[in-house]
C-alpha positions as CSV (number, residue, x, y, z in Angstrom):
1,X,0.1,-0.2,0.5
2,X,2.8,2.3,1.1
3,X,4.5,2.0,-2.5
4,X,1.0,2.7,-4.3
5,X,0.7,5.8,-2.2
6,X,4.1,7.2,-2.5
7,X,3.6,6.6,-6.5
8,X,0.7,8.2,-6.8
9,X,1.4,10.8,-4.1
10,X,5.0,12.1,-6.1
11,X,3.5,12.1,-9.6
12,X,-0.1,14.1,-8.2
13,X,2.8,16.6,-6.5
14,X,4.9,16.5,-9.6
15,X,1.9,17.3,-11.7
16,X,1.0,20.2,-10.0
17,X,3.8,21.9,-9.8
18,X,4.1,21.9,-14.3
19,X,2.2,24.7,-14.8
20,X,4.3,25.8,-17.8
21,X,3.1,22.3,-19.6
22,X,-0.9,23.3,-18.4
23,X,-0.4,26.2,-19.9
24,X,0.3,25.3,-22.7
25,X,-2.5,23.2,-23.1
26,X,-5.6,24.8,-23.2
27,X,-8.0,22.3,-22.6
28,X,-5.8,21.3,-19.6
29,X,-8.0,22.5,-16.3
30,X,-11.2,22.0,-18.9
31,X,-14.6,20.6,-17.3
32,X,-16.6,20.4,-20.3
33,X,-16.5,17.0,-21.7
34,X,-17.3,18.3,-25.3
35,X,-13.7,19.6,-25.0
36,X,-12.0,17.2,-23.2
37,X,-13.4,14.5,-25.9
38,X,-11.9,16.8,-28.9
39,X,-8.5,16.9,-27.0
40,X,-8.0,13.5,-26.8
41,X,-8.9,12.4,-29.7
42,X,-6.8,14.9,-31.6
43,X,-3.7,14.4,-29.2
44,X,-4.1,10.7,-30.5
45,X,-1.0,10.2,-33.1
46,X,-0.5,13.7,-33.2
47,X,2.3,15.9,-30.8
48,X,0.9,18.4,-28.6
49,X,2.5,21.6,-30.4
50,X,0.2,20.2,-33.6
51,X,-3.1,20.0,-31.9
52,X,-3.2,23.2,-30.1
53,X,-4.2,25.4,-33.0
54,X,-6.5,22.9,-34.3
55,X,-8.1,22.2,-31.0
56,X,-8.7,25.9,-30.8
57,X,-9.4,26.3,-34.9
58,X,-12.0,23.5,-34.1
59,X,-13.7,25.0,-31.3
60,X,-14.0,28.5,-33.7
61,X,-16.1,26.0,-35.8
62,X,-17.6,23.8,-33.7
63,X,-17.9,24.9,-30.4
64,X,-20.7,22.3,-29.0
65,X,-21.5,18.6,-29.5
66,X,-24.8,20.2,-31.3
67,X,-22.9,22.3,-33.8
68,X,-20.8,19.7,-34.6
69,X,-24.0,16.8,-35.3
70,X,-25.6,19.8,-37.3
71,X,-22.4,20.5,-39.5
72,X,-22.1,18.6,-42.8
73,X,-18.8,16.2,-43.5
74,X,-17.1,18.7,-45.8
75,X,-17.0,20.9,-43.2
76,X,-15.8,19.2,-40.5
77,X,-13.1,17.3,-42.7
78,X,-12.1,20.8,-44.4
79,X,-11.7,21.9,-40.6
80,X,-9.7,18.8,-39.4
81,X,-7.8,18.6,-42.9
82,X,-3.8,18.6,-42.5
83,X,-4.5,16.6,-39.2
84,X,-4.0,13.3,-40.7
85,X,-5.9,10.1,-39.4
86,X,-9.5,11.7,-40.5
87,X,-11.3,8.2,-39.2
88,X,-11.2,10.5,-36.7
89,X,-12.8,13.4,-37.9
90,X,-15.6,11.5,-39.3
91,X,-15.6,9.6,-35.9
92,X,-16.7,12.7,-34.3
93,X,-18.6,13.9,-36.3
94,X,-21.0,10.5,-36.3
95,X,-20.7,10.5,-32.6
96,X,-21.9,13.9,-31.8
97,X,-24.7,12.5,-34.0
98,X,-25.2,9.8,-31.7
99,X,-25.1,12.2,-28.1
100,X,-27.5,14.3,-29.7
101,X,-30.3,11.7,-31.1
102,X,-29.3,9.3,-28.6
103,X,-28.7,11.2,-25.1
104,X,-30.6,14.6,-25.9
105,X,-26.9,16.5,-26.2
106,X,-25.7,15.2,-22.8
107,X,-22.8,13.5,-23.0
108,X,-22.8,9.9,-21.2
109,X,-21.4,9.4,-18.2
110,X,-19.9,6.1,-17.7
111,X,-17.1,4.1,-19.1
112,X,-19.3,1.3,-20.7
113,X,-21.5,3.7,-22.0
114,X,-18.9,6.1,-23.8
115,X,-16.9,3.3,-25.3
116,X,-20.3,2.7,-27.5
117,X,-19.7,5.6,-29.2
118,X,-18.4,5.8,-33.0
119,X,-14.7,5.6,-32.6
120,X,-14.1,5.6,-28.9
121,X,-12.1,3.2,-27.9
122,X,-10.7,1.6,-24.7
123,X,-7.9,4.7,-24.4
124,X,-10.7,7.8,-25.3
125,X,-13.6,5.9,-22.8
126,X,-10.6,5.7,-20.1
127,X,-9.4,9.3,-20.5
128,X,-13.2,10.8,-20.7
129,X,-14.4,8.8,-17.4
130,X,-11.4,10.1,-15.6
131,X,-10.5,13.5,-16.7
132,X,-14.5,14.9,-17.0
133,X,-16.5,12.6,-14.8
134,X,-13.8,11.8,-12.4
135,X,-13.9,7.4,-12.4
136,X,-10.9,5.7,-11.8
137,X,-10.7,4.2,-15.2
138,X,-6.7,3.9,-16.1
139,X,-5.7,5.4,-19.1
140,X,-2.6,3.0,-21.1
141,X,-1.3,4.9,-24.3
142,X,2.2,4.6,-26.0
143,X,3.6,6.9,-23.0
144,X,1.8,5.5,-20.7
145,X,3.0,1.9,-21.1
146,X,6.9,3.3,-21.4
147,X,6.7,4.0,-17.8
148,X,4.9,1.3,-16.5
149,X,7.5,-1.1,-18.2
150,X,10.2,1.1,-16.7
151,X,9.0,1.1,-13.1
152,X,8.8,-2.8,-13.4
153,X,11.0,-4.1,-15.3
154,X,8.6,-5.5,-17.3
155,X,9.9,-8.3,-19.8
156,X,7.0,-8.6,-22.0
157,X,6.8,-7.3,-25.2
158,X,4.8,-3.8,-25.8
159,X,3.3,-4.8,-29.2
160,X,1.7,-7.7,-27.8
161,X,-1.7,-6.4,-26.9
162,X,-1.6,-8.6,-23.6
163,X,1.0,-6.2,-22.3
164,X,-1.5,-3.3,-22.8
165,X,-4.0,-5.6,-20.4
166,X,-1.6,-6.4,-18.2
167,X,-0.3,-3.0,-17.5
168,X,-4.1,-1.6,-17.2
169,X,-5.2,-4.7,-14.6
170,X,-1.9,-3.0,-13.2
171,X,-2.6,0.5,-13.1
172,X,-6.2,0.2,-11.4
173,X,-4.5,-0.8,-8.3
174,X,-2.3,2.0,-8.4
175,X,-5.2,5.3,-9.2
176,X,-6.0,7.1,-7.0
177,X,-9.5,7.7,-6.3
178,X,-10.3,11.1,-5.6
179,X,-7.7,12.6,-8.4
180,X,-8.1,9.7,-11.4
181,X,-8.2,12.3,-14.0
182,X,-5.1,13.9,-12.9
183,X,-3.3,10.3,-12.1
184,X,-3.7,9.7,-15.3
185,X,-3.0,13.0,-17.1
186,X,0.1,13.0,-15.0
187,X,1.3,9.7,-16.1
188,X,1.3,10.3,-19.8
189,X,3.0,14.0,-19.3
190,X,5.7,11.8,-17.6
191,X,5.7,9.8,-20.2
192,X,5.8,12.3,-23.0
193,X,8.5,15.6,-22.1
194,X,10.5,13.1,-19.3
195,X,10.3,9.4,-19.7
196,X,11.3,9.5,-23.4
197,X,12.1,6.6,-25.4
198,X,15.4,7.9,-26.0
199,X,17.4,9.7,-23.3
200,X,15.1,9.6,-20.7
201,X,15.5,12.8,-18.0
202,X,15.9,10.4,-14.9
203,X,17.4,13.3,-13.1
204,X,14.2,15.0,-13.1
205,X,11.8,12.2,-12.8
206,X,9.7,12.3,-9.8
207,X,9.3,8.4,-9.6
208,X,13.0,7.6,-10.0
209,X,13.6,6.2,-7.1
210,X,10.5,3.9,-7.0
211,X,11.7,2.8,-10.9
212,X,13.3,-1.0,-11.3
213,X,14.8,0.0,-14.7
214,X,16.7,3.2,-13.2
215,X,17.9,1.3,-10.0
216,X,19.3,-1.3,-12.2
217,X,21.0,1.5,-14.7
218,X,19.0,-0.6,-17.1
219,X,16.3,2.2,-18.8
220,X,17.4,1.4,-22.4
221,X,16.2,-2.1,-22.1
222,X,12.6,-1.2,-21.6
223,X,10.0,-1.3,-22.6
224,X,10.5,-4.1,-24.7
225,X,9.6,-3.8,-28.2
226,X,9.2,-6.1,-31.1
227,X,10.9,-4.8,-34.5
228,X,7.9,-3.4,-36.6
229,X,7.3,-4.7,-40.0
230,X,9.3,-3.2,-42.9
231,X,7.1,-0.5,-44.4
232,X,6.3,-0.5,-47.9
233,X,6.4,2.2,-50.8
234,X,3.9,2.3,-53.5
235,X,3.9,3.6,-57.0
236,X,1.2,6.1,-57.4
237,X,0.4,8.5,-60.4
238,X,-2.5,11.0,-60.5
239,X,-3.5,13.5,-62.9
240,X,-5.1,17.0,-63.0
241,X,-7.4,16.4,-65.5
242,X,-8.1,20.1,-67.7
243,X,-11.8,20.9,-68.9
244,X,-12.8,24.5,-70.0
245,X,-10.9,26.0,-67.4
246,X,-11.7,23.7,-64.5
247,X,-10.2,20.3,-63.0
248,X,-11.6,17.3,-62.3
249,X,-11.7,15.9,-58.3
250,X,-13.3,12.8,-56.9
251,X,-14.6,12.2,-53.2
252,X,-13.5,9.1,-52.0
253,X,-16.0,6.4,-50.3
254,X,-16.8,7.6,-46.9
255,X,-15.1,4.6,-44.6
256,X,-11.3,3.1,-45.3
257,X,-8.3,5.5,-45.6
258,X,-8.7,8.8,-46.1
259,X,-12.4,8.1,-46.4
260,X,-14.3,11.4,-47.3
261,X,-11.6,13.5,-48.6
262,X,-11.2,14.7,-52.0
263,X,-8.3,13.7,-54.1
264,X,-7.4,14.2,-57.9
265,X,-8.2,10.8,-60.3
266,X,-5.7,8.2,-60.3
267,X,-3.8,5.2,-58.3
268,X,-1.1,2.6,-58.0
269,X,1.6,2.0,-61.3
270,X,1.3,-2.1,-61.3
271,X,4.3,-4.0,-62.8
272,X,5.4,-3.5,-66.4
273,X,3.1,0.0,-66.6
274,X,4.6,3.6,-67.4
275,X,3.1,6.0,-65.5
276,X,1.4,7.6,-68.7
277,X,-0.5,3.9,-69.4
278,X,-1.4,3.6,-65.7
279,X,-2.8,7.4,-65.2
280,X,-4.7,6.8,-68.7
281,X,-6.2,3.2,-67.2
282,X,-6.9,4.7,-63.6
283,X,-9.1,7.6,-65.4
284,X,-10.8,5.2,-67.9
285,X,-11.6,2.7,-65.1
286,X,-12.6,5.3,-62.5
287,X,-14.3,8.2,-64.1
288,X,-15.0,6.5,-67.2
289,X,-13.2,9.6,-69.3
290,X,-10.4,9.5,-72.2
291,X,-7.3,11.7,-71.6
292,X,-4.7,13.2,-73.8
293,X,-1.3,13.0,-70.7
294,X,0.2,16.1,-70.7
295,X,3.7,17.4,-68.9
296,X,4.5,16.4,-65.7
297,X,3.5,18.8,-62.7
298,X,5.7,17.4,-59.9
299,X,6.8,14.0,-58.2
300,X,6.5,14.0,-54.8
301,X,7.1,11.6,-51.5
302,X,4.8,11.0,-48.8
303,X,4.4,8.5,-45.1
304,X,1.7,7.4,-44.3
305,X,1.1,5.3,-40.9
306,X,1.7,2.1,-42.7
307,X,3.3,2.5,-46.0
308,X,4.7,5.0,-48.2
309,X,4.1,6.5,-51.5
310,X,6.1,7.9,-54.5
311,X,3.7,10.4,-56.2
312,X,4.0,11.6,-59.8
313,X,1.4,14.1,-61.1
314,X,0.7,14.7,-64.7
315,X,-1.2,17.4,-66.2
316,X,-4.0,16.1,-68.5
317,X,-6.4,17.3,-71.2
318,X,-10.1,15.7,-71.5
319,X,-10.6,14.3,-74.9
320,X,-14.1,12.4,-74.4
321,X,-16.9,10.8,-72.4
322,X,-19.0,11.8,-69.7
323,X,-17.1,11.9,-65.9
324,X,-19.1,9.1,-63.7
325,X,-17.9,8.1,-60.5
326,X,-17.0,4.4,-60.9
327,X,-14.6,4.1,-57.8
328,X,-15.6,7.2,-55.7
329,X,-18.7,8.8,-54.4
330,X,-19.2,11.9,-56.4
331,X,-17.2,13.7,-59.1
332,X,-16.8,17.3,-59.2
333,X,-15.4,19.6,-62.0
334,X,-13.6,22.8,-60.1
335,X,-11.6,26.3,-60.6
336,X,-7.9,25.7,-60.0
337,X,-8.9,29.0,-57.4
338,X,-11.8,27.1,-55.8
339,X,-9.9,23.5,-54.6
340,X,-8.9,24.9,-51.3
341,X,-12.2,25.0,-50.7
342,X,-12.6,21.1,-50.1
343,X,-10.5,18.8,-47.6
344,X,-7.7,17.1,-49.5
345,X,-5.2,14.5,-48.6
346,X,-1.8,16.3,-47.3
347,X,0.1,14.5,-50.6
348,X,-2.8,16.2,-53.0
349,X,-2.9,19.6,-50.7
350,X,1.4,19.7,-52.0
351,X,-0.2,20.0,-55.6
352,X,-2.4,22.9,-55.4
353,X,0.0,25.7,-54.9
354,X,1.7,24.2,-58.3
355,X,-1.6,24.9,-60.6
356,X,-2.5,28.0,-62.2
357,X,-6.2,29.4,-61.5
358,X,-6.0,30.6,-65.2
359,X,-5.2,27.3,-67.1
């Protein structure tokens, strides 16, 4: 019991002293579950410094769950544009509609109920339950798992889902009943700012004396983590198809990678194909159009979570056919100067500045 009290006590005293950290996070100290929910979703897979501006801009557009539920998906994706992992934005939109329709616009308070909302998993439900509703539910993210692993010299591979369950069960015994949200945020802050993956700042760690890895001079050995699979790279080609001063864009299906975003027609270059031949084939398959391939506009590289792309972009001229959304949910001819009104994936965003409005 003394170890449990000592860990929580040290963590919370340290957390209370981190005024600079709290100031940099506009959601810190927030009582509104909607704001806490937005911040926690944005912080998944995204650095704090990046989230701050997006969080503020989001609340300017959607200050409460009702305004988000009433917005159209295009508007939601546009405000989210550039933050990545767009499934998060689509799920926020869907969940807001569920909260309004099923819970009269009031955020559900129980962990098991929160977890039923679209896109809400164990992490988000735990964060909301503890921070917004003061329930003793531990949060386990990558930062927390690293801290926990070093504290106990945990030999289990943290890529194994069972290890996360083990950590959650262990933290359930440590989390204080009176300040569970602060405890969870303290652990996450500690992992983010002190107990870092490389070169942990052990000299300023508030739980240094309790840390097995530190006391054995083995912080570099933990957490135990198996090697990730090699990241594949795909060759992609897209076309800027001009017709009567406008260019063609298509909207991706709502589910799956980059769902609901707009993009320029194109796709993967198959083995044995030239980029030009691949583009003609892809445009025909996706839109039913015949085009003439013109000059190469640009080449760029972009990395997603599980793969990378090398993208080649060509300027194309419309030749014949009626545009039909064969592989998308919608097609639209748009003036180049109006393309910024639409939400595009990051790779396509890099192309936009290269287009001339008066082509």
